[in-house]
KOLTORBA-287969 format. One record per residue: residue in one letter; x, y, z of N, C-alpha, C in turn. Coordinates in steps of 0.1 Angstrom, whole numbers, plus 5000, padded with zeros to 4 digits. Example, Ala and Ser with C-alpha at 12.3 -4.5 7.8 and 13.67 -1.06 7.14 Angstrom:
// residues 2
a513249435078512349555078513249675078;s512849785071513749895071512950005079;
//
This chain:
// residues 165
x354734920892354734860906353534820913;x354034700918353034600919352834570935;x351434540938350834550950350134400954;x351434300953350934150957350934120972;x350334160978350134110996350634221005;x350434241017350734281026351634441028;x351834521031352634581038353634621021;x353034721008353534731002354934851006;x354334931008355035071013356035031028;x355734971036356634991047358034851045;x357234761040358334611039359234681027;x358534681020359834721005360634861005;x360434951015360635061014360435161003;x359635130999359135230986357935340991;x357835430982357035520986357335640993;x356635701003357035801011357535811022;x357435671025358235651042359635601039;x359935591028361335591022362135671020;x361735811022362235961020362735991035;x363736081034364436121046363536261051;x363636241064363036361070362936491061;x364336511059364436671053363736651037;x363936561030363236561016361736561019;x360736521030359536531033359436701039;x360136741045360136871051360136961040;x361236971029361137001020360237011010;x359236901011358136901002356936961011;x357236921021355837021031355837151031;x357037191028357137351026356337431015;x356237351004355637410994354037380995;x354037321004352237321005351637451013;x351237551011350737651017349437651026;x348637591019347237601026347337441035;x346937511048346737431061346237351056;x344937311051344237191051344837081044;x345637171033346237031026347336981032;x348137071041349037001050348336911056;x347536941064346636851073346436711065;x346136711055345936591046346936491043;x348136601040349136521042349836461053;x349536511066349936461077348736331078;x347636371075346636241078346936111068;x347536131057347936021048349135951051;x350136001057351435931061352135991070;x352035911082352635921092354535951091;x354835931080356136021073355936151072;x354836211067354736371067354336401080;x353436331087353536381105354736411112;x355436301110357236291115358036431107;x357836451097358536511092357936671094;x356736691095356136831101356436851115;x356636761124356836751135358036791141;x359236771133360636791132360936911129;x360236971117360437101113359637201116;x358537181124357537291126358237391133;x358137531134358937641137358137731147;x356837741146355537821154354437701156;x353937781169352737701176352037831184;x350437781183349837851189348937791194;x348837741211347937601212346937711217;x345837631219344537721221343937701234;x344337571241343637561256345237491261;x345337491276346337531284346537351288;x345337271283345737151283346337091277;x346337131261347437071251348537121254;x348637201261350337271260351037161262;x351437071272352437001275352736891261;x351536851256351436761243352036821229;x351836981226352137041218353837091220;x354237121233355537121235356836971232;x356136861237356736751234357036741216;x355436751211355536711201356336771190;x356836891193357237001181358737051188;x359636981189360837011195361537111188;x361737181176362437281170361537401170;x360837421179359837541179360637661183;x360537761173361137901176360037981179;x359038021179357938091182356938071188;x356838051200355337991210354538131209;x353238121206352338221208351038191217;x351038231226350038191242348938311238;x348938371231347738481234346438461232;x346138321222344638251222344038121234;x345838131240345538001251344838041262;x343438021264342738101274342838001293;x342838091300342938031317344638001318;x345738061309346637981310347238101321;x348038021332348338111344349738071346;x350338061358351738061361351937881364;x350737841372350937681375351237631362;x350137641352350137571342351037581333;x351737721330353137721325354037661328;x354137671340355237601349355137441351;x354237401346353937251347354237181333;x353837241324353837241311355137201305;x356137321307357637351303358437251306;x359237221297360237111301361337171299;x362537111307364037211299364237171291;x364537271277365137261267366337211264;x366837161259368237111257369137211248;x369037361251370037431244369737441229;x368337431222368037381208368137561200;x367037571192367237751187366837801194;x366937961191366338041203364638041199;x364238101209362638101210362138231215;x361238281208360338361211358938321216;x358838391229357338381235356538491233;x355438501228354138581230353338521241;x353138651251352038631261351238721260;x351038761248350038911247348638831253;x348338951260346638921270346538781277;x347538761285347938621294348038701308;x346838731314347138821321347338731338;x347138621334347238541346348738461347;x349438531338351038471339351638571346;x352638541357352838691365354638631365;x355038701375356638691377357138511380;x356038471385356638301389356538241375;x355738251368355238201354356538221346;x357138361344358238431338359538321342;x359538331354360938211359360838121353;x359838041356359737901349360037911338;x359638001329360238001315361438011315;x361838111320363438171318364338031321;x364138001334364537851339364237751327;x363537681320363137611310363937651298;x363837761297364437791280365337881286;x366737801279368037891282368438011269;x367437941258367938041246366338131244;x366038161254365038231252365338401247;x365038431236365338511228364238701229;x363438661233362238771236360738701240;x360538821247358938781255358138921254;x357138871241355939011245354938991256;x354639101263353739071273352939231269;x352339241256351939351253350139281254;x349439401263348039421269348039321276;x349239321288349339211299348939361309;x347939361316347739501325348139451337;x348739301342348939271355350439271355;x351139301340352139281344353239451350;x354039421360354339531367356039481371;x356239571382357839571386358439441385;x357739361392358539201393358739121377;x357839131370357539061357359039121348;x359039281354360039351340361539291349;x361339291359362839241368363439131366;x362239011366362538901357363138901345;x362438991338362838991320364039071319;x363839211324364939291316366539311325;x366339291337366839341348367539221350;x366939101355367638991355368238911346;x367738881336368038771324368338841316;x368438971313368739061296367738981287;x366338981288365538931276364939051272;x365039081259364139191253362639181257;x361739261259360739261265359739361252;x358839321249357539431245356939461253;x356739591257355539591268354839731260;x353339731257352739841252351139861260;x351639921274350539911284350140061283;x350040111272349740281268348240291273;x347440201267346140231265345540141279;x345840171288345240131303343840231308;x343040251299342240341302340940251308;
//
């Protein structure tokens, strides 16, 4: 393989950039260590695109990053907001974009005490294929939240409010 000039990978169509997203996603699936996956993403834009297209789960840590995460990973099937500090109705509703009927989605709102019935309504409106919502350890979840989920939209809900001591 010769390197005689500029743009050996992109211009010639050789290397990792020439592979399809499916093949790159398959290669990334074999990389188990998150640090190694990050190295692949940083080494090649093609790997970064492949991971964005095939990533199935996300756990945002800050509410400010939430809109960017939801736009960057369109194939998400699981969202875990349990570590997202300061998540409330307004920030959840502002971050959610109407999803075009993709895969079924499971959302974990454990310990998200700032999210109430308005945030849940926005979540249901933005995600028509919402499969399940986990409200475990949400001490503020009450009748309105139950009505939005179980009665009104028929979404399975996981409540574990037994330890309210």
